[in-house]
N, C-alpha and C positions, 0 to 999 in steps of 0.2 A: 445569408437574407431572406426574409417569408416572403411566399408566397403574395401579391398586390390582391389587397380586396376591391376587386371590379365595382361594387354596390357604393362605395365611397368615394368613386372617380367624378367629376365633372363629367359633362357633356363632351369640353373640348379636349379633356385627356383619356376619354373612351376614342377620337376620332384619332388624337396623336400615335395613341400607342396599338390602336390594333386595326381601325378603319383605312386610314392615310396609308398604312403598310402594304396591308391585304391588296389595294388597287397599286399599288406603284408596283408589286411583285411580279403581280398581273402583263404587267409590259407599260404600264401608262406611265407616260414621260411628264412631271409637271413642269419644268425648262423647256417642251415644247407647246405649253398654254396648253396640253391635254385636259390637265385638272385643274379646274376651278374652284378654291374652295369659299366659303359665304359667297355667292354668285348674284348678286343682287339682279333680280327681276323686277321689282317697281320699286320706286320710293318710299307710298302708301299716300293715300290721301288726303289730301290736305282739308281740315277739317277748319268752320271758319264760325265764329258766333261774334256777333258788333263787330268791333275791329280786331279783335285778335281770330289769331289764328294759330295753328298745332297740326304735323306733319301725325296720322298714324305711325304704328311700326311699319318698316319696310318689309316686302316680300323678296326672301331671301333663301334660297337653295344651297344646306350645308354643301353639295358638291355637285357642280354640271362637268359631265366629262364630254371632252368635243375629239372628233378626230382630225379637224385642223380647224384652226378659229374661226368662228362663224358658220359651222358645222357640227353641231351639236348631236351627241347621240344619246344619254345616256344622264338621269338625275339620280343620288344618291341623298337620301336623308337620315340623321342619325341621333339616337337619343342617347341620354345614360345607360346604365345597366340595372337600372331600377325599373325599368321598363322594357316592354316584351320586344323581340327580334323583330316585329311586324308596325311596332307601334307608329313610325315613322311614316307607311306606304299610304296612306291616304292624303296627307301632306304632300309627300313626293309625287302624287299623281296631278294635283293639283298643276302643280312647278311643269309637270311633264306636259299640261296641256300648255301650257302657254309657249312652252321652247319647241313644242309640234316633237318629240322625242317616242320615241316607242318602248326603249328600256329604263325601269323606274327599279329600285333599288333601296330596304330600309335595313337598318342594324343598329345593333344595341351594342356591339361591341364582341358579342359569342359568334357573330356569322353573319349570313346574310337573306334575306326574302326577296326572289327577285321575278317582279311581274315583268313578261316578255307580251308587247302587242302585238307583234310581229306572229305572234299565234293565233290560228282564227279556229284549231278545232283540238281536244286536248287538252293539257297542263298548263294552264296559261300561267302562273302562280307556283313557285319552290322554293324551299330552302335551297342554301349552301353554306358551307365550311367558309370559313375565311382565305382557306388555300383554291377555293372552285369559284372564286370571282374571276367572269371573264376578260381573253386580253380583249384590246382594240381591234386585233384582226379577227376575232371571231364576231363578235358587237359591229364591224363592218361588213363582215359577206352578211349577217342578217338583216342589215340595215341596207343593203343594196337590194336582197329579196324584197323586202319591203314595200322599198321603189319600184320594184318590178323593171329592174335593168342589170346585164348583166356586165360584169367583173371589167371586159373590156370594150365594152357597146361606147361608141360614140356618144351616147348621151352620158353614159359615166363622167366623161372629161369635162362636161359642161356644167353638170351637176355640182361634180369637186373639182370646179375651179376655185381658186385664191381669191377672196375678197381684197382690194383697198383699205388697207389698214396705217394712219398716219394721223397718230392722236388721238382720235374721236371712235370713239368704240357703237356699235350698233345697239339700240334696245332690241329687247327682244319678241317685241313685235315687229319690229325692221326686220330681224332676222327671218320672223318667219315670211314676212310680207315679201322677200327679196328669193329665201330659199323656193317661197313655192311656183313664186313666178318663172323663176328659171326653169326649174322644175318641170313646169306646165310647157316650157318651149324647149327643152330639148326632150320633151316627149312629141315634139310636132304639133300641139296646138299654137293656131294663127290667131287669134285673138286672147286679149286679157285684159280683164277691168281689175284696179284697185282700188278699193275705197278707204280712203282714209281721213279723220278729223283732221280739220285746219292746226294748225302747231304740232302736227304729230312727225312730220320732217317728209314731206312727202318728195322734195324734188332729192335730198339726201337716199333717200331710199331708189328713186329713179335712178341717180348717179351708178350705185353699186349693181344695180339689176343691168343697167350699159356696161359696166366695167367686166362683169363677171363674164357678158354674153358676147363682148366685143376681145377680150384676152385670150377665151376658149375658141375663137375664131366661127364661132356663131353664127355671131351680125359681123362684120367687117367695114358695112358702113349705114350710120344709123344717124334718121333724123328726130331732131328735139323738137315739137312744135309748142308754144304755147300763144296764148294773144294780144299781151301785152310786152312792148319794150324792158321796160323795168324788169319783167321777172325774166328776160330771156340775160338781161346784162346780169342781173345778180346772181342768175346759176352759173351764166359763165364766168364769172370772176372769185365766185364762192364754190361748191359744192362740185362744179364738174371741171375747178381748174386743175385738177392731175394728167387729163387730157391733155393739156398743153398745147403742143402744135399741128398736134392732127385733128387740133378744133378747128372752126371756125364760124363764124356767124353770116347767116346770109341780109346783104345789105345791099341798100342802092339797085335792088331789081339785076344783082351779080351771083352767080356763084360760081365758083371755082372746085371742078370737080377732084381734083387731086387728094382734096380733104378727105379725112375718115368718118369723122364726129361734126354735123352740120346742126346749128342751132339758128330759129328761125319763128319770125311770128307769121300766123297765118296770111297777114295783109299785105308782107313785102313778096309773098311766092304768086298772091292769086289776084284776079281782076275782073273786071268787065269785059275787058280785048282780052285777046288771043296775047299779044306783045307783054301781058301783064302776069299771065300765067307762066312764069318763068320755072316753078314745077317739072314743067313739059321740055324744058330743055333738056332734062335728066330722061332715063330710058325706064319705062317703068319697072322693069328688075333691079336697079341699081342701089336703090335700099334694101338690107337686109332685114331692120329693125326701124321700124318708127313709135316714138313714145311721144303721149297727148296727155299733155299738162293740163288741167281743168277740163276736163273734155266735153264735161256737163254746158260747155259753155257755145257749146256751136256744131261739135264733129258727131254729135249724137241726134241731129235732126236732118233726115234723108234729103230735103230741099236744102240742107246748109249750102253757100260755095264752097264754105271751108272741104265740107265731105268729099269735094270732088279729087283733093289732093290724095284722099285715103282711098277714094274708088282707084283713081289713076296706079298708086303703087298697093295696089290690090294684094302681089304677092307677099307682099315684105310681112313678118310678122309685128302687129299694131299692140299697144300695150297703153292702154286708157288710165291716166290717173284724177280721182276725183275726191273732195270731200262730200259731194252732196249730187248722189246720183239722180239724172233726170229721166221721171216716166211720166211721162203727159201721152196725149192720143197720141202728138206729130210727135213727140220727141223719146228714145229711148236710148240710155247706153247701155242696158242688159240685152236690148236686141240686135246692137249691135257688136258689143262685145262680148256678152255673153254673161253667165252669173260669174260676181266677181272672184278669184281667186282668192282674194285676203279681204276682211274687211274690221277695219279697228273704227268700232265710233266715238263719238264724243263721250257719253258717258262709260266706257272702258275708260277714258284717257284720263276721268275726273277721279274713276277711283282709282284706277293706278298710281295716282299723282304724279303723272306726265302735262297734265292738263290745269288749269284756273277753274276752282267754282267760280261761279258767281252767285250775286244778290241780285232780284230787282226792287225797284222801286216805283209801284205804281201810280200815276196823278192822274185823277177823272179833270176836267172840266167842265163846268156848266151849260157851255153851248157847245161842248162836244156831245153831253149827254143828251142834251134836252132840244138839239137845234134849232137853228134860228130863221126868222122870216122877214123879209124886209116888212115895211109900213108901204101902203099903197102908194107907188111914183115915186117911192125912195131912193134918189141917187149916191154917189158916191163920191169919194174927195174929187174925183175926177169931173163931176158931173155927168156920168153916165148915170140911166135908168137901170136899177138892180131889179133883174126877173125874178118877177113872184112866186115865191117856189121856198120849202123850207131847203135849208143851207145844214147840212149834216158834217160830220166830223170829216169825211172821205172827201169833200168839198173845201175844206178849210184848206187857202194855201195854192190850190188849184184853181178854182172857180174865181172863190171868194177870199178874200184877205180881211182876217180881222185885227187890226194892228195891235189894240191892247192884249190879243192873245200870244202874239209873237211875245209883246212885251213882258206876258206873266211868264211864258217860258224860259225864256231867258234868265229873269229874275228866280226861277227854281232853280233853274242849273247853275248860276251861281250861288245861292245860298245852300245848295249842297256841297261842293267844294268849300264854302267859307267852315259851312259845318263839320265836313268830314277833316278839318285842320290840315287839309293841301291845294291850295289853290294854282299848284304848279301840278296839278295830276292830272296828264293829259286825256282831253276828250275829244270825242269825236260826237258829232250832233248833225243826224242824217235828217235830209231835208226830205219836202217834196218834189221842188225843181229846185234848178241855177237860182230865180228870182227868189224863192224864198232862202235859200243859201244865203244871198246876200244881205234880206233883211235880217234874217238871225243874225248872221257878224254883227251888224251894227246893233243890234241889242243889247248882244253879248258884250259888244263895244264899250256904249253906256254905262250898262252894271258893273262895269272891272273897269271904271276910267281911268284908275289910279295905278291899275299895271299898264293898261294900255299906254298911258302917259310916259311911263318909263321905259317901254318897248311896244314900238306899234305890230309887232309881229306877235303881240300874246294871243290874240282873236284871229285866224285869218281862213277869208273862204278860201279851198281848194277844192276845184271843180275842174272837169276837161274844158270849159272855154278858157279860163282865167292864168293865162301864163305865168303871173306873178307866184299864183296861190300853187301851180303844179309846182313852179322853181323850187318849192319851199317841203317837196314831200319828204323827200331825204331827209331833211333836220328833224321834220316831225318824227318818222319814224326810228330817229338814233336818242340812244339810250344817254345819248353823253349830253345830247342840244337842248339844250332849256325851252327855244323857241322852236318854230310855237308851240303853243299849249293847248288851245283849242281850234280846232278842226268844223267848219260847217259844210255840208258835202251833201248833193243828192245822189251820186251813183259811185262814193268811195268804196263802197261795201264788197264791190260784186268779186271780185277775186283776190286774192292775198298777197300782197306784199307783206313783209316780216310786222307784225305792229306787236314785239315780242312784250314793251310794258304800257300796253294800254289800261288804263282805270276804269273808263268811264265811258259807258255807250248811251247816247239820249236819242231815242227813239221817238221823232217827229214827223215822219213819213206813215202813211198809209202801206201797211203791207198783206198781200194774201196768199205770196208764194212761199213754198216751204223751204226751196233751193236758196230762194234771195235770205230770207232769214239766217238760216244757218251761216251761211257767208256772215252777215254780221253780225252773227253771236262769235263767229269765229275772229274775229278782231280782237277780239280781248282774253281767246281762252291760252296766248303760250304765259309761260312763268319765268321771268326772272329776279331771283331772288336777290342778286346783285342789286340790284335799285327796288327794295322792297315789293314786287309783282308778286301775289301769293293767289290774290281773287279779284275780280272788278266788280263791276254793278253796271245794270240796266237800270236807267230810268225812261220809262214809258209814259210818252203822253196820246198814245193812238191806240191802246188794247190791241199790240201785235204783239207783247208776252200771251196772247189766248190760245197762239201756236204753240207754248208748251202742250197744255192740255192733248194736242195732236197727237195721235200712236206713231205717226213719223220721226217725231222729233225724239231724239234718246238720252238729252242728257237734261236730269233735272236742276233747278234751281236752286243753293242754300236760302234762298228768303225770298219770300215777295211781301214787300210793306207798302200800304195805300198811305199818304198821310191824309189828314183832316184840315180842314181850316186853324192855320195859327197853328201849325203841328209841325215839327223838327222837320226836315227831308231826309236827314239820316237818322235810322231807327234811333229810338234814344236811347239804347245801350253803347251806341258808337260814340256819341257826341263824347269828345275828348276837349275842354274848353282848352287845360293847359298846355295842348300837345300840338302847337300851331305851327309846325314843321312842313315844309315845302319841300318838295320828292321830284324826282325828274322820270315818266311815266309817256307812253306812248300809246298813239292807235295808226290805223290805215291801210291804206288798199289801193293798188293804183285806180286812175280812174278812167272811165272810158270815155270818148266825147259826149258832153253832156251838154247838149243847145236847149236856150231861152224856149220856152212854149209862146205858140203865137197865139194861143185862144185867149177869150176875152177875159179879165182877169178883173172883175169888182174890189173896190180897197177901202174898207170901211174903217176909220177912226176913233168913234164915238161909242161901241159898243162893248158894254164894259163885260169882260171876262175873270171871273172867278173859280176858287177851288173847292172842291166838293169828295167827298166820299171820308175813309176813316176804317182802316183796317188796317192790323200785320200777319201775314201768313207765311207759314212754312210748306215746304214741300214733304210730306210723309211719305213713311216707308211702299206704301201702293204708290206714290207718285203722282197722287193727287192733294189740292190745298188746302191745310188746318190751320185754324185761328190758334195759335199755342204763344203762351209767355217761355220768358226763358228761363223759370223755374220750372213749368212742364215739361218743357225740353228736357232740362236736367233730368227732372223725377225718371224720367224712360230713359235716359242713356245710364243711369247709376243702375237703376235697377233689371237692363240687362246684364251687369252682371255681376250684382248680388241681387238677387231676386224678393228677402226677407233683410230686416232689419240684424236679426241673429246674424246671416253665414255676412252681412259688412262688419260684425265686432267680433267674430270669429277671425276673419282675415285681417284686421286689422293688429287684432290683439297678437296673433303668429308672426306677423311680418318683421322681420329685423330693420327696416326701413320702413318706414311711413312713408316717406317721400316715394317709394318707389310704388306704393299704390297710389300717389296724387298722379304720377308720372303714367300708370297705366290709363286711369282713368280720363284725365286731357287726353290720350289717345284715342279715346273712346267718344272724343268731343265734348269733355264738362270743361268750362272754363272757369277756374276758379276766381281768376281775377271778375270777371264780366259778373260773375253773381255773388260776389263781396259788394259789389258798388251796388247790386238790386236789397242784397240781404242787410248784410252790412261787414266794417272791413276789419272790425276787432275780433273776430270768429275764425278760428282755426278751421283748414279745410273737413277736419273731422264731425264739428259742429254742422259746418253748411250741407254736410253729407247726410247727417243724421237729421238737421231741422226738413230739407228739403224734401229728401225722399222718401222720409220714414215718420215724418211730422214730430219731432223730440223738441222737446224744449230746446234752450243754447243756453250756452254760457261765453262769453265772451276769452279769451284767454288770459288776459289779468285776472279774472274771475277762477276760474281753474288753477292757474298758478297760488293765488291767494288761498283758496281750500287747502292744495297741499301743505304748505306753507304752515298752517293751524295743524296740521294734524302733529303733528312734531317726530312724524314714526322717525325721524333721520339721527335722533339723537344718539343712535348705536354709532354714527359714525363719529373720527376725530372731525375736529375744528376747520381744516384743512380742507378737508373732504364734504364736511358742512358747506363750507362756503364755496366746492367748486359746484354741489348741486344746485343751492341758490343762485350759482351763474346763470346755469343753464337753465333753470325757471325761468329767470328775468330777460333772458335771450328770447325765450320760448315767448313770451308775454308780449314783451317790445318790439321783433324785428320776427315773429314767425317764424322760428329758428324751432324745431323739430330736435326733441335729445334723439340724438343717433348713437350707433356703436364707435364712430369712425371718432379715433382719440386729435383728429388733428385738430378737431376747433379748442384745444388746448394751446395751442401756439398763439392763438391772439388776446386781446384782453376781451374783458378784466383778467381771465385763465394764468396770464404769465404774468401776472401781479400777485398770484397766487402761490405761484411755483412755476418749475418747469413741467413740462409733460411729462418726463418719467418719474419726480417727486409726486405728482398729481397722482398717477397710478398706484404709484406705490403705496401711495393714501390709502387705497382703497383693497390692498393685499398682492396686486400684482391685477394684468389685460384680464384675466376672466374676473377678479372681482367686481374693475369698473364695469364689465360692460353688465353685469350683475344687479349692480347699483341702477345704471342706466335703465332696465328693463323692469326694476322697480320705479322708477319714477314714472316711465312713463305708464304703468298698469296703475301709479297713484293719479297719475295727471286724468287718468280716459275712464277712471272708475268712480272717479268721485260723484256724487249723487246732483244731478245738475235741478 
């Protein structure tokens, strides 16, 4: 047998024949999960255009090497032998950044380039032969040196403590968050802050931190603090379930000290009287670890009653969790907990594809923009004389109610749901207060009377003062529960109940706090592919989304659309009248106690309110809003990959599969279906690209097929071969089927009427002849003058 030509081998073959054996020979054991191939780091950002979406290619490392599950040590990136030995190094370094590992390797099958981040002086990168790949023991030793702990140190036991693995694998950023926190505690750090965007699994991350510190005996007794019963209850039955009988929830102001894991809400252990402060029944050194969920809500404030609990147990390690660290003149998470040991932002989550992107529909109403002033001595519908001044957007529904404004908002929300083709997309409407939430509920019920007649729970007010509404919260956030569909609320957004399928967030509330704004946006950021939730929409009536321009906000919207009078509420490229499907979705958050205001509120019923403004805006690369059409957007995306027409034509002519080019462009955010709706459905992706990106004239698929038929170039083939080529042209013209080397198409009609696949291929002189004929057909299709 002759020597293998490495240059002819694919990357997968290089890995199988050379790289994997070298790693295994060095002592790495795949059976112990030390060697993970094609390790997915992130699934790829969801790209949205109109109602369509696609994912970019996932971010996957060829190899990640682990000391044990959850403790990665190294990344290895492979290339085929036509690349240099170090060609994959920069790609691997990006993966190493995500996984927080110091050892990085690149290989083409001839050897390895080894980049060692533990080296602070001297040779940081060098070449190794295939037999010189380092062993697990060697990299483990270097890793401990990098962590600045001795192999037999007490801290090492904590750092290397096993995770709890039972069917749920941690994402890369969760691993990094847990490892950094555990390492900080192991080294003696007393306070730590974790900042993770809503929807990224803070509670699951907290569980793994507690589990590892508890199992390593670094923390024998643990207190998990939250500010809502529903959060504690969900945590207890879901993520914290593995703690089993070692866990208890403090209720009825009683606490049994025989347990080890304690869950509580602040309100259950504190009060205005000493007898209510049951946390004092424990000695100050009782807890070794306190984890504070949603720590921005109170523990950061120096004069907060909740802070007394943390001060009392000041000897315990204290870890704060939040999506929105609060930094004001009198409230600071960072002042108390220190700089975050780890941060995972909304923008990172969207870029990675773990969080849903969003679009913004901005609606400006005339009275909001111009204000309204009553006539001299004018009274409201209750006979109250209205104070003479100009009322603006911040006054509406707090100091003064314009009933027609409420009806218009309800009408526009309903219009959006109708135009989107999904009247069962669960929706949260954030209102100014409880009274506004009730009036909005009534207005939405009137606008959707057909569905309310079928089930009164189609729209409900869910606020802290309404027992029946609160009772429906679990159904509202359950993806399997159809009702309620629309929830009106005033403070539902403040802290996250898991709202996996929220598709529409309506802002009819004035919002000045960035913390509050981020929490509201967080109601929609979870992805639920099973229920068709890949992105969500924000409908803004109060200019709240101007906070997107604030440098403190880190997640950019996919689209900002402001309809004018008579314009559809769904951006035009989204409307699909032929798709009236209903789906199931959801929103939510656990409501704090929400009390009706006692201020005077004027109610005016006869002041007309109308829609104003008209523009469609998209977020540009610099984070600024720009006006841009679908074709402009597509042109930019295409030219990112193909700067010139020549570059595109060259790639198209060389590709064995034209569909592969289409798929690549779709991953970059080019939506051919939406583009075809605007330019024309009879054009192939080739013509759409050439026309939109490079201003070339277009031919329909049928015109291209007819031009090929008119050439008569195929007279050299047999009658069966000619019939086959004509059938390929017809499928291209009628169905958009690109001629391809895949002979499996010959198994369907009309080809089976011509002959069996084998018989047809023989008519071309064999498989090579068939492939050559298909390539010639493609050439004829796309070289024909337009």
